C-alpha positions in Angstrom: -14.9 4.0 -12.1 -13.2 1.3 -14.1 -9.5 0.6 -13.1 -8.6 -1.4 -16.2 -6.7 1.7 -17.5 -4.1 1.3 -14.7 -1.9 -1.0 -16.7 1.6 -0.2 -15.2 2.9 -2.3 -12.4 4.6 0.0 -9.9 7.5 -1.7 -8.0 9.0 -0.4 -4.8 12.0 1.9 -5.0 14.5 3.2 -2.4 13.0 2.5 1.0 9.4 1.8 -0.2 7.6 -1.4 1.0 4.6 -3.4 0.1 1.8 -3.4 2.7 -1.6 -5.0 3.4 -4.4 -2.7 4.7 -5.5 -4.0 8.1 -7.9 -1.3 9.2 -9.3 2.0 8.1 -9.1 4.4 11.0 -10.6 7.5 9.5 -9.3 11.0 8.8 -7.1 9.7 5.9 -5.3 7.3 8.3 -5.0 3.6 7.7 -3.3 0.8 9.6 -1.1 -1.2 7.3 1.1 -4.3 7.9 4.3 -4.0 5.8 6.5 -6.7 4.4 9.3 -5.9 7.1 6.8 -7.2 9.7 5.9 -3.8 11.2 2.4 -2.4 11.6 2.4 1.3 10.6 -0.1 4.2 10.7 -0.2 5.3 7.1 -1.6 8.5 5.6 -3.1 8.7 2.1 -1.1 11.0 -0.1 -3.1 13.9 -1.5 -2.2 13.0 -5.0 -4.1 9.6 -4.8 -6.7 10.6 -2.2 -9.3 11.5 -4.8 -8.3 9.0 -7.5 -8.2 5.7 -5.6 -10.5 4.2 -3.0 -8.7 2.1 -0.4 -10.5 -0.7 1.3 -9.6 -3.4 3.9 -7.2 -6.0 2.7 -6.0 -4.0 -0.3 -2.3 -4.3 -1.3 -0.6 -0.9 -1.2 2.9 0.6 -1.6 4.1 2.7 1.4 7.0 5.0 1.9 8.0 5.1 5.6 8.8 8.5 7.1 12.5 9.1 7.7 12.0 10.9 11.1 9.2 8.6 12.4 9.5 4.9 11.2 6.1 3.9 12.7 4.4 6.1 10.1 4.3 6.1 6.4 2.6 7.5 3.3 0.5 5.4 1.0 1.7 6.1 -2.5 0.0 3.4 -4.6 -2.8 0.9 -4.4 -2.6 -2.2 -6.5 -5.5 -3.7 -8.5 -6.4 -7.4 -7.8 -4.6 -8.7 -10.9 -1.3 -6.9 -10.0 -1.6 -8.1 -6.4 -2.1 -11.7 -7.6 1.0 -11.4 -9.9 3.2 -10.0 -7.1 2.1 -12.8 -4.7 2.8 -15.4 -7.4 6.3 -13.9 -8.0 7.1 -14.1 -4.2 7.3 -10.4 -3.5 4.8 -10.5 -0.7 6.6 -12.6 1.9 5.5 -11.6 5.4 2.0 -10.6 4.3 -1.1 -12.8 4.5 
């Protein structure tokens, strides 16, 4: 599937963070290092589960859970061009 139709660049809103996928655990769970320095267990939201494939080292947008800060939902995955632009603009401090 070609991702070139995903033109819009989604930016984090209230409480959302950028993250880098560290490891795919299985069962829709993924280990993600976020820009605030924490490593969280993230769940792929059902809305994007069938639309986007997530791989190691992908840049994602996560929304931490209010009641359990060590967990979060993945709400967006960035294509490589957007990830490069965000890194160039300095939004990804704290991620390698």
